[in-house]
C-alpha positions as CSV (number, residue, x, y, z in Angstrom):
1,M,105.1,90.4,147.1
2,D,101.8,90.5,147.5
3,S,101.6,93.7,149.8
4,I,100.1,96.1,147.7
5,Q,96.5,95.6,147.0
6,P,94.7,99.2,145.3
7,I,91.3,97.6,146.1
8,D,89.5,96.5,149.1
9,W,86.0,95.8,150.6
10,R,85.4,96.2,154.3
11,D,82.5,97.0,156.2
12,N,80.0,96.9,153.2
13,T,82.2,99.8,151.8
14,L,84.5,99.8,148.7
15,Y,87.8,101.4,149.1
16,L,90.2,102.3,146.5
17,L,93.8,103.8,147.1
18,D,93.9,107.1,145.5
19,Q,96.7,106.2,142.4
20,R,96.4,110.2,141.7
21,A,98.7,110.7,145.2
22,L,100.9,108.1,145.1
23,P,104.3,108.1,145.7
24,Q,103.5,111.4,148.3
25,Q,100.5,110.1,149.6
26,Q,98.9,107.0,150.8
27,I,95.0,108.2,150.9
28,W,92.3,105.5,150.7
29,L,88.7,107.0,149.7
30,Q,85.7,105.5,150.1
31,Y,82.5,104.9,147.8
32,N,79.2,103.8,148.4
33,Q,77.1,104.7,145.3
34,A,78.3,103.7,142.3
35,E,78.0,107.1,140.0
36,E,80.7,108.1,142.5
37,V,82.8,104.2,141.8
38,A,82.0,105.1,137.9
39,K,83.6,108.9,138.4
40,A,86.6,107.7,140.1
41,I,87.4,105.6,137.1
42,T,87.2,108.4,135.3
43,D,89.4,110.3,137.1
44,M,91.9,107.8,137.8
45,V,91.8,107.1,141.1
46,V,91.7,103.3,139.9
47,R,93.3,102.8,136.7
48,G,94.7,99.6,134.8
49,A,92.1,97.3,132.9
50,P,91.9,94.1,135.5
51,A,92.0,96.8,138.4
52,I,88.9,98.4,136.6
53,G,87.1,95.6,136.1
54,I,87.2,94.5,139.9
55,T,86.2,97.6,140.8
56,A,82.9,98.2,138.2
57,A,82.2,94.2,140.1
58,Y,82.3,96.2,143.3
59,A,80.4,99.1,141.7
60,I,77.4,97.0,140.6
61,V,77.2,95.5,144.3
62,L,76.5,99.4,145.4
63,V,74.2,99.6,142.4
64,A,72.2,96.8,143.5
65,R,71.8,97.2,147.4
66,Q,70.4,100.8,146.5
67,A,68.5,99.6,143.4
68,F,66.6,97.3,146.0
69,D,66.2,99.9,149.2
70,T,65.0,101.9,146.8
71,Y,62.8,100.2,144.3
72,G,62.3,96.4,145.7
73,R,60.9,94.0,143.4
74,A,61.7,96.6,140.2
75,W,64.8,96.6,141.5
76,K,66.5,95.2,138.3
77,Q,64.9,97.9,136.2
78,A,66.6,100.3,138.1
79,M,70.2,98.7,137.7
80,V,70.3,99.5,133.5
81,K,70.9,103.1,133.7
82,P,73.8,103.0,136.3
83,L,75.2,99.8,134.6
84,A,74.9,102.2,131.6
85,T,76.9,105.2,133.4
86,L,79.3,102.9,134.2
87,A,80.1,101.2,131.2
88,K,81.4,104.8,129.7
89,S,83.3,105.6,132.9
90,R,86.6,104.3,130.4
91,P,86.0,103.1,126.8
92,T,89.0,101.4,125.9
93,A,89.2,98.9,128.8
94,V,87.1,95.6,128.1
95,N,87.7,94.6,131.5
96,L,84.9,96.9,132.5
97,H,82.3,95.9,130.5
98,W,83.6,92.0,130.5
99,A,82.9,92.4,134.4
100,I,79.7,94.2,134.1
101,A,78.6,91.3,131.5
102,R,79.9,88.4,134.4
103,M,77.7,90.5,136.9
104,T,75.1,91.3,134.8
105,A,74.1,87.7,133.7
106,L,74.5,86.6,137.6
107,Y,71.8,89.2,138.6
108,E,68.9,88.6,135.9
109,T,69.0,84.8,137.0
110,L,68.1,86.2,140.9
111,P,64.5,86.5,142.6
112,D,63.1,89.9,142.6
113,T,62.0,89.5,146.1
114,A,65.0,89.7,147.7
115,S,68.2,91.7,147.3
116,A,71.0,90.9,145.1
117,E,73.8,92.3,147.0
118,A,74.9,89.4,149.3
119,V,74.9,87.0,146.0
120,L,76.7,89.8,143.6
121,L,79.4,90.8,146.7
122,K,80.3,86.9,146.4
123,E,80.9,87.1,143.0
124,A,82.5,90.1,143.0
125,Q,84.8,88.9,145.7
126,A,85.8,85.9,143.5
127,I,86.3,88.0,140.2
128,H,88.8,89.8,142.7
129,Q,90.8,86.7,143.7
130,Q,90.6,84.9,140.7
131,D,92.6,88.4,139.0
132,I,95.2,88.1,141.8
133,A,95.3,84.2,141.1
134,A,95.8,84.6,137.1
135,N,98.6,87.0,137.8
136,H,100.2,84.5,140.0
137,T,100.0,81.9,136.7
138,M,101.3,84.4,134.2
139,G,104.1,85.6,136.4
140,K,105.6,82.0,136.0
141,L,104.6,81.8,132.4
142,G,106.2,84.8,131.4
143,A,109.0,84.2,133.9
144,A,109.9,81.0,132.0
145,L,110.4,82.9,128.8
146,I,113.0,85.2,130.5
147,A,117.0,84.1,130.1
148,K,119.3,84.7,133.4
149,N,120.8,88.1,133.9
150,S,118.4,89.9,131.3
151,M,117.8,93.9,131.5
152,V,113.9,94.7,130.7
153,I,112.2,97.6,129.9
154,T,108.3,98.2,131.0
155,H,105.8,100.8,130.0
156,C,103.1,102.8,132.5
157,N,102.2,100.9,135.4
158,A,100.4,97.4,134.8
159,G,101.6,96.3,138.0
160,A,99.8,95.2,141.6
161,L,98.2,98.5,141.5
162,A,97.2,97.8,137.9
163,T,94.6,95.1,139.4
164,G,94.0,92.9,142.2
165,G,97.2,92.8,143.4
166,F,101.1,91.1,142.2
167,G,100.5,92.5,138.4
168,T,100.6,91.4,134.7
169,A,103.9,92.9,133.0
170,L,105.0,93.4,136.6
171,G,103.9,90.4,137.9
172,V,106.4,88.7,135.7
173,I,108.8,90.8,136.4
174,R,108.5,90.2,140.1
175,Q,108.5,86.7,139.4
176,A,111.3,86.3,137.2
177,Y,113.4,88.4,140.1
178,A,112.4,86.3,142.0
179,D,113.6,83.3,139.8
180,G,117.2,85.1,139.5
181,K,116.3,85.7,135.7
182,I,116.1,89.8,135.6
183,K,118.8,91.8,136.8
184,Q,117.5,95.2,136.0
185,V,114.4,96.9,135.1
186,Y,114.0,100.8,133.3
187,A,110.8,102.2,133.5
188,D,109.7,104.7,131.2
189,E,108.0,107.6,133.2
190,T,104.8,107.7,130.9
191,R,103.8,110.7,130.2
192,P,101.5,112.8,130.6
193,W,99.9,110.8,134.0
194,L,103.7,109.6,134.7
195,Q,102.6,106.1,135.8
196,G,106.1,105.1,135.5
197,A,107.6,107.6,137.6
198,R,104.7,107.5,140.1
199,L,103.3,104.0,140.2
200,T,105.9,101.5,138.3
201,A,109.2,102.9,140.3
202,W,107.7,103.1,143.7
203,E,106.1,99.4,143.1
204,L,109.3,97.9,142.2
205,Q,111.2,100.0,144.7
206,Q,109.0,98.5,147.4
207,D,109.9,94.8,146.7
208,N,113.8,96.4,146.4
209,I,113.6,95.0,142.4
210,P,116.2,97.7,140.6
211,V,114.6,99.9,138.9
212,T,116.0,102.9,136.3
213,L,113.6,105.6,135.6
214,Q,114.0,107.0,132.1
215,A,112.1,109.4,130.1
216,E,110.4,106.9,127.2
217,G,112.1,108.8,124.7
218,A,115.3,107.6,125.8
219,A,114.4,103.9,125.2
220,A,115.8,104.1,121.8
221,S,119.3,105.2,123.1
222,L,119.5,102.1,125.9
223,M,117.9,99.2,123.3
224,A,120.6,100.9,121.1
225,T,123.8,99.7,123.6
226,G,122.2,95.8,123.1
227,K,121.8,95.2,127.2
228,I,118.2,95.3,126.6
229,D,116.2,91.3,126.5
230,W,112.4,92.2,126.9
231,V,110.0,95.0,126.3
232,I,107.5,93.8,128.9
233,V,103.8,95.4,128.8
234,G,100.2,95.1,130.2
235,A,97.3,95.7,127.8
236,D,93.9,97.3,128.1
237,R,92.2,95.4,125.4
238,I,93.2,92.7,122.9
239,T,91.8,91.8,119.7
240,A,90.7,88.2,118.6
241,N,94.1,88.6,116.2
242,G,96.9,89.6,118.8
243,D,96.7,93.4,118.3
244,V,96.8,94.9,121.0
245,A,95.8,98.2,123.0
246,N,97.7,99.8,125.9
247,K,99.1,102.9,127.4
248,I,100.0,105.4,124.8
249,G,104.0,105.3,123.5
250,T,103.6,101.8,123.6
251,Y,103.0,101.4,119.8
252,M,106.8,103.1,119.5
253,L,108.3,101.3,121.9
254,A,106.7,97.6,119.8
255,I,108.7,99.3,116.9
256,L,112.1,99.9,118.4
257,A,112.2,96.6,119.7
258,K,111.9,95.3,116.7
259,Y,114.2,97.4,115.3
260,H,116.5,96.3,117.8
261,N,115.7,92.9,117.8
262,V,114.4,92.8,121.4
263,K,111.6,91.0,122.5
264,M,108.3,92.2,123.2
265,M,105.9,90.4,125.7
266,V,102.3,91.5,126.7
267,V,101.2,90.1,129.9
268,A,97.2,90.3,130.3
269,P,94.3,88.1,131.5
270,T,91.9,86.6,128.8
271,S,88.9,88.6,130.5
272,T,91.0,91.5,128.3
273,I,90.7,89.6,125.3
274,D,87.7,91.4,123.1
275,W,86.9,88.0,121.1
276,Q,84.4,90.0,119.3
277,L,86.9,92.2,117.0
278,P,89.1,91.0,115.0
279,T,91.6,93.5,114.8
280,G,93.0,96.6,116.9
281,D,91.3,99.0,113.8
282,A,87.9,99.1,115.5
283,I,89.5,98.8,118.8
284,P,88.0,102.6,120.7
285,I,90.4,104.9,121.6
286,E,89.8,107.0,124.7
287,Q,90.7,111.0,124.5
288,R,91.2,112.6,127.2
289,S,91.9,115.8,128.1
290,A,94.3,118.4,126.7
291,E,95.0,119.7,130.0
292,E,96.7,116.5,130.8
293,V,99.5,117.3,129.0
294,T,99.4,121.1,129.4
295,A,99.9,120.9,132.6
296,I,101.4,118.9,135.9
297,N,99.7,118.8,138.8
298,G,98.0,121.8,137.6
299,H,100.8,124.0,137.0
300,Q,100.9,125.4,133.6
301,I,104.1,124.0,131.5
302,A,102.7,124.9,127.5
303,P,101.7,128.2,126.7
304,E,98.1,129.4,127.1
305,G,95.9,128.3,124.3
306,V,98.4,125.9,122.5
307,P,96.2,122.9,121.9
308,A,97.0,119.3,122.6
309,R,96.5,115.9,121.8
310,N,96.0,113.2,123.9
311,P,94.8,110.1,123.1
312,A,94.9,107.2,125.7
313,F,96.3,104.5,124.3
314,D,97.6,103.3,121.2
315,V,97.4,99.9,119.4
316,T,100.7,97.6,118.6
317,P,100.0,95.2,115.9
318,A,100.2,91.6,116.5
319,S,103.3,91.3,114.2
320,L,105.3,93.2,116.3
321,I,104.8,91.0,119.8
322,D,106.6,88.3,120.6
323,A,104.5,86.8,123.0
324,I,101.4,87.2,124.7
325,V,101.1,86.1,128.0
326,T,97.4,84.8,130.0
327,E,96.6,82.7,132.7
328,A,95.1,80.2,129.8
329,G,98.8,79.8,128.3
330,V,101.2,81.9,126.4
331,V,100.5,82.7,122.6
332,L,103.8,83.2,120.6
333,S,104.1,85.3,117.4
334,P,100.1,86.3,117.7
335,S,97.8,85.5,114.8
336,L,94.3,84.8,114.8
337,D,94.9,81.1,114.6
338,N,97.3,81.3,117.1
339,M,94.8,82.9,120.0
340,R,92.5,80.4,119.2
341,T,94.8,78.3,121.3
342,L,93.2,80.4,124.0
343,L,89.6,79.5,123.7
């Protein structure tokens, strides 16, 4: 269940699995320039908060290489502008800023007289491996909350493709399925990028986990049957009080789940928690282009000239969440006080 890993560093080069092409094609793109990596993050070659953080860490290795080769002892000053560009590539996913801060804190301790590439590469690889280990831990912790013969809904893609490997929400689903607890997964197609249809359904199919695809508008009618036990999702940012920013449509699912007495689980590493933000009201929400809504794969589906609203994320209040699962532990009925148990 660790066969899917979307990020690879080999031969001194960063390789990213182009998630825009899945599932029809598996295309690996190579990167040697940090500005190209920033564009890849913006353009959704790689997506998912943990995967974005890992990719950013490797991008900083590339920045350090180029900075030292070009500027010598002035390489630290030369890092500032490329890192600022990298930080702007996706505004909502806090793992991006967490990875930049961790790598920056390290390189600032290094001497000016030698290249930082090797030291930073070791740190990026540690971030990568720590993410995979955290996902396995979260998988076990989340699976422990699930009863046998459960049926669940997941939204967007919080699987191996969104992380270093194994996945957050799908990590829980993978573990619970292996433990004989989940018998059926329903994957929302997740407009407008269709991550559920293209990525989640593909991932689960690779692992022979029973998955049925549905339009997210069908979730209410499914919950009304009484067959769904959990909604399990990932997160792009969690605030100090337990509010959660995740793919657009998550808030709607949480409201439906509360009405139908279905439990709501959010699975994310502690690097996704933004302790500086007290509530979800302060989370910056990325607004993407209207064309992502009015067209699919370049084919216009809406009348020309019709405007479209396209927020990439929404914020689910902590009051609608039953459990936040991290590698540091599980927070039930999250609140400002409960979240502090993770510190």
